[in-house]
N, C-alpha and C positions, 0 to 999 in steps of 0.2 A: 671199631665202627666209626666211620666218619659222618658226622652230622652236618648237613649243608648249612652254611651260614647265610644270612640274608643277602650278602654280597654275591654268593654263588647263584642266586635266583635270577640274576641278570641286572642290567642297569636300571636305575630308577627313572621313571618318566620325567621328561623335562617339565619344569613348573609351567603352569598355564600363563600365557602372555596377558598381562593386565596393563601394559604400558600405554595403550591407546587413549586412556581416559582415567578420570578420577571419580570418586563418589564420596558422599558425605561432606560436600564442600562447606567451607566455613561460611556462616551467614553473616557477612560483613556489610556494613553500610556507614558512609560518612556523608551526612546531609549537608548540602551547600545552599539550600534554599533559605530565604529570609534576608536579614540585614547583613551588613558587612561588605557589600559590593560597592564598587566605584563605577561611575557612568559618565560618558561624555559623547557628544555628537562629533562628527568629523571622521577622518581616516588617516592613520599614519602607521606604517609597518613597525616603527620603533616601539609602539605601544604593546607589542607582544613580548618585549624583553622583561623578564622578572625584575631587573634592576631599575626599570623606568619609575620615576617618582610621580605617582598619581594623586598626591595629596590635595591638589587643587581641583580635582574632579568632584562631581556631585556624589554625595552619599546616596546609596540606592539599595533596593531589595528586589529579589526575584522569587517567584514569577512576577511579571509585570506587564503593563501595556503602556508604553511611553506616551501614547495618545491620550491617556487619562490626565496627563500633566498639561495645564493650560498653555504653557509656553511651547509645548511640543504637539499640541492637538492636530496641527496640520503639517507636521514635519515628516517628510519621506526622504530617506537617504541613509548614509552610513552612521553607525554609532559603535562604540566599544564598551564592553563590560570587563571589569577586572576584579578578582578577589584573591587576596593572599590569606592563607590559612595554614594551620599547623596540624599535621597528621599525628595520630598516636604512634607509639612504637609498632612495628610490624606485627600483626596478630599471627600467631602460630598457624602455619598451613596456608597463608595467603601469599601468593606471588603477584608481581605487578601485572603479568599477563592475564591473571584471573580476575583483574579488576576492570569494570566497565565504567567509563565516564558517561553517565546518562545526563543529558541536558534537556529532557522533555521536548517541547515543541517550540520552535523559534520562528517568528514572522519577520522576514521571509527567507533569507539565506544566511548562512553562518560559516565562519572559518575559525576553528578553535585551537588554541595553543595551551599546552601544559608545560610549565617551567621552560618556556621559550621555544618548545618544539611543537610543530603542528601535529595534532593527533587526529584530525578529521575535518571534513567540510561537507556541507549539504546545500544544494541549490547552486545558483549561479549569480555572479556579480556583473554589473554593467561592464562592457556593452552587451554581454550575453546573459542578461538577467533571467533567472529562472526561480519562480516562487515555489518554495517547498514548505510552506507554513504548517502543513498537516503531517509532516514526516517526523516521527520520534527520532531524536538524536541519540545514538549509542556509538561511542568511540572507544578504541582499545589502546591504552598507553603501552609503550614498549617496555620490556624488562629493564630495570635500572633507572627509569624516568622518575618514579615517585620518590620523594624524600621522606621516608618514614621517620617519625620522631622529630621532624624539622619543618621549615617553612616551604610552602609550595604556592605557585601563582598560576591561576587559571585566567586566561585572557581570551575573550570571545569577540570577534569582529562580526558585526551584523549589518545587513543591508535590508531596508524595508522599502518596497516599491509603491505601496498604496495602503491606506488605512493605518491602523495602529501597528506598532512594531515592538519587538522584544521577546522575552521568554514568557509566552502567554500560558504555558502549562508545564507542570512538573511531571515526574520527579527530576530534581536537579541534585546531583551528588556523585560520589564514587561508591560503587556497589559491586558485590560479588554477584555472579549470575544467580546464585541461590536466592539472594535478597530480591533481585529483579523478578524472579519467578513468583516470589511471595507477593510482591507489589502488583503483579499481573493476575493474581488469584490462581496460580498454578501450584499445586501441592504435590508432595511425594516424599518418599523415605529413601534412605541410603540403601544400596544393594550390597550383597555379599561379594567376597572375592571371586567366588565361583561364577556369580552372575556377571561380574565385571569382565571376567575372562570370556564368558559366553558372548557378550556384546563385542568385545575386541575381535573375536573370531569372525563375526559377521562383517565388521568394518574392514578388517584386514583382507577378508575374502573379496570384498568389493574393490578395495584399492588394487589388489593383485590382478584381478580380472580386467580392470580398466587399463592398467599398465601393460598387460599382455595383449590388449585389444581382443579379449575373449568375451564376446557378447553372451554366449551361452553360459559362461561362468558367472557373469554378472546377473543374468536372468535367474540363475539357480538360487540367488540370494534373496529373491523377492517372493513373498508368500502368495499362494492363490488368493485372489480377492484383494491384492495390494491396491491401495488407493491413497495417494499422498499429494496434498496441495493440488487436487484436481487431476492428477496423473494416474491413469490405470497402468498396469505393468506394460501393456502394449504401447501406450504413448511414451512412457519413460524409456523403454527399450529403443523406440524409434529415435528419440532424441540422443541417446547414448551412441547409437549406431552412426548417426550423422556426425557426432563429434569424433568418433573413431575414424570415419572416412576422411575427415578434414585433415588428418595428420596425427602427430603425437598428442596424446591426451593423458592427463593425470587427474586423479581424484585424491583430495586430502581432507582430513578432519583435524582441526586444532582446537585447543581450549575445551575439549570435550568433557562433559560431566554427565554421569549416569544416575538416574533415580528411578524408583518404581512408583507408578501412579496408582490411583484407586482401582483401576481395572486390572492391575497386575502386570501391565506392560512395562518393559524396561525401556526408559525414554532417554535418549542421548541429546543433551543440549550442546550443540556443536557449531563451530564456524566451518561450513563446508565449502570447498573451492574446487570447481572444475576448470581445467585449462581454458583460458580465453573468456571465462565468465567471472563476474564480480563475486567476491566471497559473500555468503549469506548465512545468517544465523538460522539454524533449523532445529526442530525437535523431531528426531527420528524415533519411531516406535518399533521395538524389537520383540518378537515372540519370546516369552520366557522359557518355553520348552524346546522349540526348534530354532536353529540358527538361521532365522529368516526375518527380513524387514517387512513389517505389516503395513506401513503407511499410517498417517494420522487420521484418515477418513474425515478430514476437515471439509466443511461445506462453504466456507468463505475464505478466500485466499487470493494472493497476487499471482499473476501469470505474466511471463514476458517472452518476447521473441525478437528475432532480427528483422527490423522493419526496413524494407527498401524505400518505402515512401518517406520515412523520416531520416533515413541514413544513419540509424542508430538502433539500439535495442529499445523497444517500446513496451510499456507495461499496461496491464488492465487488471481490475479486480473481478472476481467471479463469485456470485452467490448461487448455490444450488439448493433447491427446495428439500424439505425434510425427508421425502421418500426416495430421493435420488440414490443414496448409498445403500438402500435396502432392496433395490431391484436392479437387474441388469438389462432389462428389455424396454421399460417404459421410456417414451420420448416426451420432451417438454417444449412448450413455446418459449420465446426469448424476448426480453425487453432490454434495450440499450439505454442506460441512464447516463446523461451527460452533465458534467460539472459546470459550475459557473466560473467567472473570470478569476484569475489567480488561484485556481483550484487544480485538482488532479484526481486520479482514481483513489488516492489514499485518504482523501477527506471523508469518504464514506465510512472508513474504519472509525474515525472519531465520532461519527454519529451512531455507531453500533447498528448499522443498517441491516445486518443479518438478523439480529434479534427483532428489530422493527418489522422486517418482512415476514419472519416466521410467525409472529403474533398476528399480523395483518391477514395473512393467508389463512391461518388456522381458525381465527375467530370470525371471519367474514365470508367463508365459503368461496374464496377467490381461486382461480386456476393456479395450480402449482407451476411456477415459472422460474426459469433460469434468468438471472439478471446480470448483465455485463456492464462494468463501469470503466470505460476507456479513460486514458489520461489525455484530456482535452486541453491541458495547460490554459493558455490565454489565446488560443488559436482560432476561435470563432468557427471551428468546424468547416473551414474552407482550405483550399490549397493556395498558399502564398509563399513568399521567401522566408516567412517565419515558421514554416512547417506545413507539410501536406496532410493536414488533419482529416479532411474529407476522404482522401484516398486511403489513409491508414485505416479508417473505420470501415468504409464501404468495400474496399477491394482486398483488405488484408484480414482485419479482425473478424468480420462477419463470416467469411469462408473458413477461417481458422477455428472459430467457435463451433461451426457446424461439423468440422472434421474431428474435433477433439471431444466434444460433449454430445450427449444423446438429445439432440434438438429435433423439433419438427422444422425441417429446413425449407420453409417456403414463406413468402411475404405475408400470407394470411395469418401466420403464427409468429410474426416478428413485429414488435412495436418499438417506438422510441419515445423516451421521456427526457426532460431536462429542466434545469433550474437556472433562472436568470440568463446569462449567456448561453447556457445549455438549453433553455427553453426556446431561445431563438434558433439554436442549432437543431433542435428537434423538428421545428417547422421546415427549415431549409433542407436538412438531410432527408426528411420524410417526403416532402413535396417534390424534390428534384430526383428522388430515387424511388419512384412508385413501385418498381418491380422488387424492391428490397424490403420496404416498410409499409405496413398497413395503418395501424393505430398510432396517433401522434398526441403527446401530452406535454404541456408547458406549464411549469409553476413559476409565477411572477416573471415570465419571460420577457426578453428585450425585443418584443415584437415590432417596435417602432424604429429599430436600428438596423442598419446594414452592418456587415462585419467590420469592426474597427481594428483591423490588423493588416500588416503588410505595407508596402510602399504606397505613395499617393496614387500611382497608376494602378496598382492592384486593388486598392480600395474603390477606385472609379469603376474598374471592371466588375467588381462584386456588388456594386450599388443596388443592382436588381434583386439581390438576396436579402433585402429588407422584407420580413414576412408580410407586412401589410401590403407592400407593393407586389410581392409575388402572388399573393392570393387575389388581389384586384385584377391581375392579368390572366387568371385561370378560369376555365369554364366550370360550371356547376358539375358537369359530368366527371371531369378530372378530379375535382375536389371531393366528390362523393365516393371516390375510390378509397377514401380514408375515413376513419373516425377521429373526432377531435375532442380533447378536453384542454381547457386553459383557465388560469385564474390570475388574480392580481389584487394587491392590497390597496385600500382607498387612501392610505397615507404613504404609499411607496415613494421613496426619495427620488427615484428616477422616472416617476410617472408611468411605470409599467402597468399599473392598474388601469389608467386611462387608455393605454395601448390595448389592453385586453378588451375593454369596452368597445373600442373601435373595431377590433377584430370580430367581435360578436355581431356588431351591426353589419359589417361587411359580409360575413357568411350568411346571416339571416336574409340579407337582401338578395343573395344568390340562391336562396332556398336550400342551403347546405345544413344538414343536421349537425349539432355540436352541443357539448356540455360546457357551460361557462359559469364561473363564480367570481363575483367581486365581493370581498369581505373586508371587515375592519382589520387593519394590520399594516406593518411596514415591510421593508425589503429585508427580511431576515427569516431564519429557520422557524421561529415561533409562528410566523404566518403560514408558511407553505407546508411544513411537515404534517400538520393535521389534515391536510388535503390529499395526502398520499393515497388514502383509501379511494377517493374519487377517481384519481387517475388510473389506479390499478383495476378498479371496477370497469373502466372503459376498456382497458386491454383485455380483461376477462370476457367482456361481451363480444369483442372482436374474435378472440380465440375460439369461443364456444359457438360462434355463428357459422363456423366452417367445419 
């Protein structure tokens, strides 16, 4: 009698693929904040060289604000930071590619070198200056660049266009993504090999579908109710279809780490790259039972698109109210919130504006509202050679938001607010586009200034867009198509409190209803943020009146 051996039962199944990602990443961190830095003003590319002798430079520490030093209090321009440090021996399980050089936030633009090689830059230097003071810096050293157990030199070229400059916020150091998640308050546990294979099956399925231009195959990897960074499955598939129609398209995930969060989701911390789009670090949520991507169901996120008005990809942030992801039918009014000079959409992240708005709406009975934060740069919300910011918002972002999110898509349920330059922009965009915006709110707005951007000829053309001048030339009937709120501090350094008083006098003289507040304070967040309730009450009154 022949007894079958295990071999005669057929070939063993191939081992599950777990090569797409790792789990249980080493919690590594090497803090570079504090003393031991060298600093000098000026600019010389030779200063990136690790061999450069910086002994005559000033001793320094970071984070810092060089404006706090009396001899630099009015200095705007280039400066360099250098730090030479010794890393420990390479920890077991740590590769160079798994290390993130986190430099916190730098005012305004930077170019960073590690051991003489550029590892990243953020913002723009003259003549194409672009302030990115609010953007967290995360750069990825190439394999073999770090000198474990030996000396390393980090050199950071910084340009400040206005105000204080430097590393104004940490963390500053070399960290594993696991450590960065801990610093960001994101917790989780390692997954099993089976769960890792489960995640790889989902990612590989997506990569394969995209490579084959198989939209249905990609769609089959998304869970019912998928919602990720504001994208429903319908919106995500429309974007993927557009990429496929444009030509060859690829999707890749690198430096992927998997952990299980408190909800039991398998979360992939990955650098995701679509052909033609910049790599982005994402946290992908995978169903632990089905091979499907769930989405993160985030209510505050960045969104970008190809802007014809700007001739580049443009970005804006989106806040969705608490009930948005719990319903599929309710529609919401929208407020457009405009940043101040040298700002962008990302500055609102630093203010934790989503938490602020959740609390404000919940505790004060305000209308649940979608809030959009465009990247206004320093463009004064007009169309000039410096950028077509008006067209970007009015002709592109407003229709895009109405197509993408569940909005009440009419002017009666669409308001505009702004801070400083953005307060000026709220008046000019609102009053010159009455078919688009109804309620208008300005916090410490530059109501006495015309747009300070563009060529002299462009500034002359836009001189009439000084809010006080604009309002003076309008009829009471036209002005009363809007609701107004505005404020200003009595110690505002730019006298925008006085401008608010003038605006109140002007509107009152025309018999136009408005809500105005002059209070103790300077031109800063401490003055205007407590007034956010007043401005959103105005928007709520408008939305509920229709």
